[in-house]
N, C-alpha and C positions, 0 to 999 in steps of 0.2 A: 447406598447411604452416603451422606455428606452433601456438599454443595456442588454446583456445576463446575466450580474451579478445580475440584478434585477429579472430576470426570474428564475434563478437556485440558487441564493444565492451567498454570497461572496466568497465561496471556489470553484467556477466553474473552471474547468481545461480543456484546449483545448488539449485533448489527441490525436487528429489527427495531430496536429502540435506542438509537445513538444518543449520546450525551449532548444536550443542547450547547450551542456555542456560548461561552460565558459573556456576560454583558460588560465585563471590565476590560475587554480588549481596547487598545488605544484607537482613536479615530484614524482613518486613512489619510495619508499625506504623501507628497512626492518624496522619492528616495533621495538620500544624501549623495549617493554615488551614481556614476554613469554605467550604462550597460557594458561598455568596454572594460570597466574595472572589475566587473563581476563575472562576465561570460566570455570565454574564448573557446574556439573549437577544440584546440589542443587540450585544454583543461577538462573539457567534458567528454572527450573521446573514450577514455577508460571507463568512466561512469556509465556512458551509454552502452558500451560493449558489455559490461557486467549486467546491466539491466535487461539486455536482450537475450542473455544466456543463463537465466536462473534455472538451476537444477530442479526437477520435479519433486524431489524429496523435501525441498524447502517449503512446499505448499502445505505442509502438515501443521506448521506453527507460525503464528505471526512474528514472534520474536526472531526465529531463525531466518525467516524471509527478510525482515527489515534489517537485521544485522548484515546479511549478504548485500542487500541493495545499498546500504549506507557505508560499507566498509572503506571506501576510498573518498568519502565525502568530507570536505573540510568546513562546510557551512550549510545553513538551511536551504539556500538556493540549490545547491547540488543534490541535497537529499530530496527535495521536492521534484527536481528534474528526474532523478533516478526512478522514483516511484511513478511519475508520469510516463516515462519511457517504457517501464515494465508493463504498466497498464495498457499501453498502446499495442503490446505484443499479444494480448489475450484475444483469442478468436472464439467467440461464444457460439459460433455456428458449427463448431467441430462436433461431430456426432459421438466422439469418444469420451465426452464429459459425462461421467457417471455420478449419480447421487452418492454422497459420502455419509457415513454414519456419524461423523463429527462435524456438525454444521458450523461450529464456532472456530473455523480454521480458514485460511485463505482459499483453499480448494472448495470448502463449503460455501463461501460467499460467491465464488465463481459459478458454482452450480446454481446457487440462488439467482444470480443474474441471468444465467442461461435459461432458467425457467420463466424469466420475465418478471420476477418479483423484486430483484435488486437493481441497482444502477451504478454506473461508473463514478459519478460525482460523490455518491455516498461512500463507496468503497475507497476512493481517493482520500476523502476526509477521515475515514477510520484509520487508514494507514498513516496519515500525517500526524495523527494525535499520538 
C-alpha cells in the first residue's frame, strides 16, 4: 500500500523516464574564470580519492551516495568531478553484479546498465540533478 516513495524511500528516482531538462537554463557562454582558478591537482586530490573508495553500503540510497561523494566539495565543479570520477570506477563487466529488488537505487541503476538498458550519461545526469 502507498506510493513508490514509501517503498524505496524519499530519494527514489524514476530513471526510466528522467525529468526533461528545463528550457529556462541560460544559454552557454565562455566562463568568467580561468582553469587555473578553478582546478588544481592538490585541491582535487581528496575529492578523487573519496570518489574512488565509495563503500558498497552507500549504493542503497542516492542521498547517502551523493552526500559521501560531495562531502569535501566546495563548488559545483568539484561535485561534478567527484561524480564523474566515481562513475569511471564502475566496472559493468564484473560478474558479481546481481539484480536488486530495489531498482530505484544507485545499485539498481548499475544493474540496469549492466543489462544493457541504461547508460552512463543518463546516470550522470540523474546524479547531478
